[in-house]
N, C-alpha and C positions, 0 to 999 in steps of 0.2 A: 139355458142360459146358466153361467157359472156364478155359484153364490159363494163370496168369501166369508169362511168362517174365524169368527176370532175365538181365542181360548185365552182362559187366564192361567197363571202356573197353578193354582188349587185344582184348576181341571185335568191339567197336563198330570199332575204329580198322582192321579189316581189310576193312569191307565200304564199296564204292563209294557216293558220294551223287548222288543222282540228283533232278534237279528235274523235276516231273511237267508242269509248265507247258510248258516249250520243250526237254524231254530230253536237256537239257545236264547231263553230269556235271561233279559240284563238287568231284570229289577223293575223298579220306579222311579222315575226324576227324582234328582235330588238339587237339581241347579240348572241353572240356565248363564251361557256367559255369552252378553251382547256388548257391542260398542258404543261410545257416547252418544251416537246418532240412532241409536235403539236399533240397529242391525243385528239380529240374531247371527252369534259364530255357531256356538255350540249349544247342544243339550247336553248334562251331565247326569250319568247314571253310577250307581255305587259299585265300586270292585268289590270282587271277593277278598275275603280277610283269608290267611292262612295262618299258619302255625309256626312259620318261620318268620312273617313281618307283623311288626307292630300296629302298622296303618294299612289299609288297603289303597290302593291307588285307584281314582276315578276314573271311567270310562267317559272320553272326551268325545261327543260323536259328533261331527261337522256338518252345519245345516244342511250341505248337499247331500249327505248321507241320509237325510230324512225323506222315508218315501212316500208314508201316508200316515195321516193321523185320522184313527178311526176311534170309533165308539166306546171301544175297551182297551184297544192297543194302540201302539205307536212302532211301526214298522221301520227298520232301519236297515242299511247295507255295509258292514262293517267285514273287511276280509280279516281271517285270522292271523296274517302274515303283517298286518299292519294296523293294529289298532291304536288310537290315542290313548296311552295312559299313563297317567302321571297323579300326583299328590294335591299340585294346585296351577290354577289356571297361568301364573306366573311362569311355567315349565313348557308352556305350549308353544309351539311354533306359530310366527306372527300371521303365515298364511299359509292354511293347510289343504 
């Protein structure tokens, strides 16, 4: 029997986010974007800051790209050619 596990944001933000495509750690979740009906659209991880940018772009991980929420990590699948990176969710495409 499959048991549906529930998570709070405080549980999720302690887990490391790992991209299985390249093994890169994206950090810990800093936000979750959901619709007014409660449907989760994106997990948000902080982008890397650089010397040339004052604000880092966040990495928006579409729900369909979340592969597994484990004990210590969240496994995601993000291709290097098409990561969703922007400074706010207002810049996100409506249906990614």
